[in-house]
Each structure stands twice: as structure tokens, then as C-alpha cells.
C-alpha positions as CSV (number, residue, x, y, z in Angstrom):
1,M,0.0,0.0,0.0
2,L,2.9,2.3,0.8
3,L,4.4,1.8,-2.7
4,Q,1.1,2.2,-4.4
5,A,0.6,5.5,-2.5
6,A,4.1,6.6,-3.5
7,Q,3.2,5.9,-7.2
8,G,-0.1,7.8,-7.0
9,R,-2.0,4.6,-7.7
10,R,-4.0,5.0,-4.5
11,G,-4.7,7.6,-1.9
12,P,-2.6,8.1,1.2
13,A,-1.7,5.0,3.2
14,T,-3.4,4.9,6.6
15,V,-1.6,4.4,9.8
16,Y,-4.1,3.2,12.4
17,G,-3.3,4.6,15.8
18,T,-0.6,6.8,17.0
19,D,-1.1,6.4,20.8
20,Y,0.2,2.9,21.4
21,P,2.8,2.4,24.2
22,T,5.7,2.1,21.7
23,P,8.6,4.5,21.1
24,D,6.8,6.4,18.3
25,G,3.2,5.6,19.2
26,T,2.5,3.3,16.2
27,C,2.1,-0.5,16.2
28,I,5.2,-2.6,16.0
29,R,5.1,-5.6,13.6
30,D,7.5,-8.3,12.6
31,Y,7.7,-7.9,8.8
32,I,8.9,-10.8,6.7
33,H,9.5,-10.7,2.9
34,V,6.8,-12.6,1.1
35,E,9.4,-14.6,-0.9
36,D,11.0,-15.8,2.3
37,L,7.6,-16.7,3.7
38,V,6.8,-18.7,0.5
39,A,10.2,-20.5,0.6
40,A,9.7,-21.5,4.2
41,H,6.2,-22.9,3.4
42,I,7.6,-24.9,0.6
43,L,10.4,-26.3,2.7
44,A,8.0,-27.2,5.5
45,M,5.6,-29.0,3.0
46,E,8.6,-30.9,1.6
47,A,9.7,-32.0,5.1
48,L,6.2,-33.2,6.1
49,R,5.5,-36.9,6.1
50,P,2.0,-38.4,6.2
51,G,0.5,-37.8,9.6
52,D,3.0,-35.1,10.5
53,A,1.7,-31.9,12.2
54,R,4.2,-29.1,12.8
55,V,3.8,-25.5,13.9
56,Y,6.3,-22.8,13.2
57,N,6.3,-19.0,13.7
58,L,7.9,-17.3,10.8
59,G,9.5,-13.8,11.0
60,I,12.7,-12.2,11.9
61,G,12.1,-12.1,15.6
62,R,12.0,-8.3,16.0
63,G,9.7,-5.6,15.0
64,Y,9.5,-2.3,13.3
65,S,6.9,0.3,13.9
66,V,4.4,1.2,11.2
67,R,5.9,4.7,11.1
68,E,9.4,3.2,10.6
69,G,8.0,1.1,7.7
70,A,6.7,4.2,6.0
71,G,10.1,5.8,6.5
72,F,11.8,2.8,4.9
73,G,9.5,3.3,1.9
74,V,10.6,6.9,1.5
75,R,14.3,6.0,1.7
76,V,14.0,3.2,-0.8
77,T,11.9,5.2,-3.4
78,G,13.1,8.7,-2.7
79,I,9.5,9.8,-2.9
80,E,7.5,11.3,-0.1
81,I,4.8,8.8,0.6
82,P,1.4,10.3,1.5
83,V,0.3,9.0,4.9
84,Q,-2.8,9.8,6.9
85,Y,-3.4,8.9,10.5
86,G,-6.5,7.3,11.7
87,P,-7.9,5.9,15.0
88,R,-6.8,2.5,16.4
89,R,-8.4,-0.5,15.0
90,P,-10.2,-2.7,17.6
91,G,-8.1,-5.6,18.7
92,D,-4.8,-4.4,17.2
93,P,-2.0,-5.2,19.8
94,A,0.7,-2.6,20.3
95,V,3.4,-5.2,19.5
96,L,3.2,-8.4,17.4
97,C,6.4,-10.2,16.7
98,A,7.2,-13.8,15.9
99,D,9.4,-16.1,17.9
100,P,11.2,-17.9,15.0
101,A,13.4,-20.0,17.3
102,R,11.7,-23.3,16.6
103,A,11.8,-22.7,12.8
104,Q,15.5,-21.7,13.1
105,R,16.3,-24.9,14.9
106,G,14.9,-26.8,11.9
107,A,18.0,-27.1,9.7
108,R,15.9,-27.1,6.5
109,L,13.9,-24.0,7.3
110,A,16.7,-21.8,8.8
111,P,18.3,-20.6,5.5
112,A,15.0,-19.1,4.3
113,L,14.6,-17.2,7.6
114,H,18.0,-15.6,7.7
115,R,17.6,-13.6,4.4
116,A,15.4,-11.0,6.1
């Protein structure tokens, strides 16, 4: 959405909530590149055997605020990204980060998780 807003293909990106108990007041999330997420899912499916059930958290294990994410977009594109601020969304936690330790212990999954 940030990149679409930078390109003028949509209106301003909305940041929901600026009063969370975080350093800049916006939510903190553990962002993972979609290609890394896909690679980890493929590796997990290849490792499964009939009757297996495994649960992994995928992420980098630390978060970035929504405001930081918008700042990354500006640095990468060199374009000021239009952002508007709205109220909190019901149920949004202040911080939401994965604990990828279990996935990192799985030798076949670890390489996909360290690219982030």
C-alpha cells in the first residue's frame, strides 16, 4: 500500500493509531519478505510426512513500527509517501512479533529465515 501511494495509484496509506505504548506511538510488527515466507512454506511442506503436524512461527524475531516502515519506503523510493493517521483498529495489539526459534532450529527451514 505504501508503494502504491508513492506511485499515486491510490490515496494516502493509513496508519491506524498513534497512541500505542511504543517508542513512536504506532504499532510494531515483525515484517517478513513474502518470498522468504513462501520459501519457508515450501520447505515445510517438503519436510512433512503423512500424519505429521508441525507448527512454526515465521518472522525475523524483532519488529519495526508502522511509522518506521513508512520511513523505509521513503528512503527506498526517494518519494515522499502520502500517509494519513486514523484511529486505532479494535483488537490491534501494540506489538506483534514472531518467535522464530523453533523454525530456526529446523535445519531445512533456517536458510530461508536468515535472508530478512
